[in-house]
Backbone as a printed PyTorch tensor [residue, N CA C, xyz], in Angstrom:
tensor([[[ -0.0270, -26.3360,  22.1260],
         [  1.3310, -25.9160,  22.3440],
         [  1.8900, -25.2540,  21.0850]],

        [[  1.5410, -25.7680,  19.9200],
         [  2.0760, -25.2060,  18.6910],
         [  1.3990, -23.8870,  18.3260]],

        [[  0.2470, -23.6060,  18.8970],
         [ -0.4690, -22.3780,  18.6060],
         [ -0.1460, -21.2450,  19.5600]],

        [[  0.9090, -21.3890,  20.3310],
         [  1.2450, -20.3620,  21.3150],
         [  1.5370, -19.0110,  20.6780]],

        [[  2.2540, -19.0200,  19.6160],
         [  2.6800, -17.7650,  19.0320],
         [  1.7700, -17.2870,  17.9130]],

        [[  1.0680, -18.1840,  17.2890],
         [  0.1380, -17.8210,  16.2250],
         [  0.8400, -17.1940,  15.0470]],

        [[  0.0460, -16.7910,  14.0960],
         [  0.6550, -16.1500,  12.9320],
         [  0.8070, -14.6530,  13.2130]],

        [[  1.7900, -14.0650,  12.5930],
         [  2.0090, -12.6400,  12.7840],
         [  0.9290, -11.8570,  12.0580]],

        [[  0.5240, -10.7530,  12.6660],
         [ -0.4830,  -9.9130,  12.0470],
         [  0.1360,  -9.0970,  10.9260]],

        [[ -0.5840,  -9.0220,   9.8480],
         [ -0.1380,  -8.2020,   8.7290],
         [ -0.5180,  -6.7500,   9.0110]],

        [[ -0.0090,  -5.8530,   8.2090],
         [ -0.3430,  -4.4420,   8.3610],
         [ -1.8490,  -4.2460,   8.1850]],

        [[ -2.4320,  -4.9840,   7.2660],
         [ -3.8630,  -4.8960,   7.0100],
         [ -4.6690,  -5.3360,   8.2380]],

        [[ -4.2390,  -6.4270,   8.8810],
         [ -4.9230,  -6.9060,  10.0820],
         [ -4.8420,  -5.8740,  11.2040]],

        [[ -3.6920,  -5.2550,  11.3600],
         [ -3.5180,  -4.2370,  12.4000],
         [ -4.4040,  -3.0240,  12.1370]],

        [[ -4.4900,  -2.6380,  10.8700],
         [ -5.3230,  -1.4940,  10.5230],
         [ -6.8090,  -1.7960,  10.7620]],

        [[ -7.2260,  -3.0210,  10.4630],
         [ -8.6170,  -3.4030,  10.7110],
         [ -8.9370,  -3.4000,  12.1990]],

        [[ -7.9840,  -3.8560,  13.0090],
         [ -8.1890,  -3.8410,  14.4610],
         [ -8.2880,  -2.4040,  14.9670]],

        [[ -7.4550,  -1.5330,  14.4280],
         [ -7.4920,  -0.1220,  14.8140],
         [ -8.8240,   0.5040,  14.3830]],

        [[ -9.3200,   0.1350,  13.2150],
         [-10.6020,   0.6280,  12.7260],
         [-11.7270,   0.2170,  13.6710]],

        [[-11.7170,  -1.0400,  14.0710],
         [-12.7400,  -1.5350,  14.9950],
         [-12.6930,  -0.7800,  16.3200]],

        [[-11.4820,  -0.5150,  16.8170],
         [-11.3280,   0.2090,  18.0740],
         [-11.8660,   1.6420,  17.9470]],

        [[-11.6000,   2.2870,  16.8210],
         [-12.1110,   3.6390,  16.6050],
         [-13.6390,   3.6430,  16.5190]],

        [[-14.2040,   2.6570,  15.8750],
         [-15.6620,   2.5480,  15.7790],
         [-16.2790,   2.3840,  17.1700]],

        [[-15.6720,   1.5140,  17.9680],
         [-16.1840,   1.2690,  19.3100],
         [-16.0750,   2.5280,  20.1750]],

        [[-14.9460,   3.2140,  20.0820],
         [-14.7570,   4.4350,  20.8560],
         [-15.7560,   5.5160,  20.4220]],

        [[-16.0040,   5.6000,  19.1270],
         [-16.9780,   6.5530,  18.6120],
         [-18.3690,   6.2570,  19.1710]],

        [[-18.7170,   4.9900,  19.2340],
         [-20.0200,   4.6060,  19.7700],
         [-20.1420,   4.9890,  21.2440]],

        [[-19.0920,   4.7260,  22.0120],
         [-19.1260,   5.0660,  23.4360],
         [-19.2250,   6.5780,  23.6380]],

        [[-18.5100,   7.3260,  22.8130],
         [-18.5540,   8.7830,  22.9300],
         [-19.9110,   9.3460,  22.5100]],

        [[-20.6220,   8.6290,  21.6590],
         [-21.9010,   9.1360,  21.1640],
         [-22.9160,   9.3140,  22.2870]],

        [[-22.7020,   8.6450,  23.4020],
         [-23.6210,   8.7700,  24.5360],
         [-23.3530,  10.0220,  25.3590]],

        [[-22.1510,  10.5600,  25.2650],
         [-21.8020,  11.6950,  26.1120],
         [-21.3870,  12.9400,  25.3310]],

        [[-20.6150,  12.7720,  24.2660],
         [-20.0590,  13.9120,  23.5350],
         [-20.1940,  13.6610,  22.0440]],

        [[-21.2460,  14.1900,  21.4760],
         [-21.5630,  13.9210,  20.0640],
         [-20.4680,  14.4280,  19.1270]],

        [[-19.9180,  15.5940,  19.4190],
         [-18.8940,  16.1750,  18.5460],
         [-17.6390,  15.3000,  18.5030]],

        [[-17.2080,  14.8320,  19.6650],
         [-16.0330,  13.9570,  19.7170],
         [-16.3210,  12.6380,  19.0110]],

        [[-17.5510,  12.1730,  19.1240],
         [-17.9450,  10.9340,  18.4580],
         [-17.8370,  11.0760,  16.9430]],

        [[-18.2660,  12.2020,  16.4240],
         [-18.2060,  12.4400,  14.9770],
         [-16.7510,  12.5240,  14.5210]],

        [[-15.8870,  13.1310,  15.3290],
         [-14.4680,  13.2060,  14.9780],
         [-13.8470,  11.8150,  14.9070]],

        [[-14.1600,  10.9670,  15.8990],
         [-13.6280,   9.5920,  15.8990],
         [-14.1500,   8.8170,  14.6990]],

        [[-15.4020,   9.0400,  14.3770],
         [-15.9850,   8.3630,  13.2250],
         [-15.2880,   8.8100,  11.9420]],

        [[-14.9320,  10.0710,  11.8630],
         [-14.1930,  10.5760,  10.7070],
         [-12.8240,   9.9340,  10.6040]],

        [[-12.1500,   9.7660,  11.7430],
         [-10.8530,   9.0870,  11.7530],
         [-11.0050,   7.6490,  11.2660]],

        [[-12.0740,   6.9970,  11.7340],
         [-12.3100,   5.6050,  11.3390],
         [-12.5710,   5.5040,   9.8390]],

        [[-13.3440,   6.4260,   9.2960],
         [-13.6350,   6.3980,   7.8630],
         [-12.3800,   6.6570,   7.0310]],

        [[-11.5240,   7.5660,   7.4950],
         [-10.2650,   7.8230,   6.7920],
         [ -9.3850,   6.5730,   6.8010]],

        [[ -9.3570,   5.8960,   7.9370],
         [ -8.5860,   4.6670,   8.0470],
         [ -9.1650,   3.5920,   7.1340]],

        [[-10.4870,   3.5390,   7.0340],
         [-11.1230,   2.5340,   6.1730],
         [-10.7430,   2.7360,   4.7080]],

        [[-10.6410,   3.9850,   4.2690],
         [-10.2320,   4.2140,   2.8820],
         [ -8.8010,   3.7310,   2.6620]],

        [[ -7.9450,   3.8970,   3.6640],
         [ -6.5760,   3.3820,   3.5680],
         [ -6.5840,   1.8540,   3.5060]],

        [[ -7.4560,   1.2400,   4.3000],
         [ -7.5710,  -0.2250,   4.2930],
         [ -8.0100,  -0.7050,   2.9100]],

        [[ -8.9920,  -0.0310,   2.3350],
         [ -9.4700,  -0.4220,   1.0060],
         [ -8.3720,  -0.2950,  -0.0410]],

        [[ -7.6030,   0.7990,   0.0130],
         [ -6.5050,   0.9790,  -0.9300],
         [ -5.4700,  -0.1330,  -0.7940]],

        [[ -5.1170,  -0.4570,   0.4520],
         [ -4.1150,  -1.4810,   0.7020],
         [ -4.6120,  -2.8520,   0.2730]],

        [[ -5.8610,  -3.1650,   0.5730],
         [ -6.3910,  -4.4760,   0.1860],
         [ -6.5070,  -4.5890,  -1.3280]],

        [[ -6.8310,  -3.4970,  -2.0080],
         [ -6.8880,  -3.5300,  -3.4740],
         [ -5.4950,  -3.7340,  -4.0550]],

        [[ -4.5230,  -3.0760,  -3.4500],
         [ -3.1420,  -3.2130,  -3.9150],
         [ -2.6500,  -4.6530,  -3.7240]],

        [[ -3.0070,  -5.2640,  -2.5850],
         [ -2.5930,  -6.6510,  -2.3330],
         [ -3.3080,  -7.6370,  -3.2420]],

        [[ -4.5610,  -7.3500,  -3.5740],
         [ -5.3020,  -8.2820,  -4.4300],
         [ -4.8290,  -8.1860,  -5.8830]],

        [[ -4.2420,  -7.0610,  -6.2630],
         [ -3.7410,  -6.9050,  -7.6220],
         [ -2.4310,  -7.6530,  -7.8540]],

        [[ -1.7650,  -8.0290,  -6.7950],
         [ -0.4770,  -8.7130,  -6.9280],
         [ -0.6080, -10.0800,  -7.5150]]])
């Protein structure tokens, strides 16, 4: 009962979830449309660099 609401997701957690979704979508597209798959993978990599910057900034605090 006390775990109904859980803890709120941080911006970092949301970005990681979005990264995972982009990776999964890229994998699914790789079976049908290689070019679109590469674009999604590029989006995921760009997001990962943002995640790394944010996590480094938080660890420096």
